[in-house]
C-alpha positions in Angstrom: 190.2 118.2 258.5 191.7 120.2 261.4 193.7 123.3 260.2 196.8 121.9 261.9 196.8 119.1 259.2 197.1 121.4 256.2 200.3 120.8 254.2 202.3 123.3 252.1 200.9 123.3 248.6 197.4 122.3 249.5 194.7 124.1 247.6 192.1 125.4 250.0 188.6 126.6 249.0 186.6 128.6 251.6 183.2 126.9 251.9 181.6 129.4 254.3 182.4 133.1 254.7 183.8 134.2 258.1 185.8 137.0 259.8 189.2 136.1 261.3 190.9 137.2 264.5 192.1 140.4 262.9 188.7 141.3 261.5 189.5 140.3 258.0 186.6 138.9 255.9 187.3 135.6 254.1 184.6 135.0 251.5 183.0 131.7 250.3 184.5 130.5 247.1 187.9 132.1 247.6 190.7 129.7 246.5 194.0 129.8 248.4 197.3 128.1 248.1 198.5 127.1 251.5 202.1 127.8 252.5 202.7 127.5 256.3 201.4 127.9 259.8 202.4 128.8 263.3 200.5 128.3 266.6 200.0 131.0 269.2 199.3 129.1 272.4 198.1 132.0 274.6 194.9 132.4 272.4 194.9 128.7 271.2 195.1 129.9 267.7 196.8 129.5 264.3 198.4 131.9 261.9 197.9 130.4 258.4 199.9 131.8 255.5 198.5 131.6 252.0 199.4 133.0 248.6 196.7 135.6 249.0 197.4 136.7 252.6 197.6 135.7 256.3 194.7 134.4 258.3 194.6 134.2 262.1 191.9 132.1 263.9 191.8 131.5 267.6 190.1 129.0 269.9 189.4 131.8 272.5 187.0 133.3 269.9 183.7 131.3 270.3 183.0 131.3 266.5 186.5 130.1 265.6 186.5 126.7 267.3 184.3 125.2 264.6 186.4 126.8 261.9 189.7 125.4 263.3 188.2 121.9 263.6 186.8 122.2 260.1 184.8 119.0 260.5 183.5 117.5 257.2 185.5 120.3 255.5 182.6 122.7 256.4 184.8 125.8 256.2 187.8 124.7 254.2 187.7 122.2 251.3 191.2 120.8 251.1 192.7 119.4 247.9 196.1 117.9 248.5 199.0 118.9 246.3 200.2 116.2 244.0 203.2 114.3 245.4 206.5 115.0 243.5 207.1 112.7 240.5 
């Protein structure tokens, strides 16, 4: 699931460790609660806001394209928030 498809309230588990655009390490097994995102077109990237911090990943970084596409949930396992009752 492409990161642009994340929805507020999704529970995200990092499946593979990686370093983001700002040099922050995100470790396998970390569980995050997704809040919001913005897109920065110049770098083709995303700023993702979670309960435990902010992550930036950009298509102009070779290693980040596969992370952004997140095919077969290889980097982020997404569990949808339950719909309101």
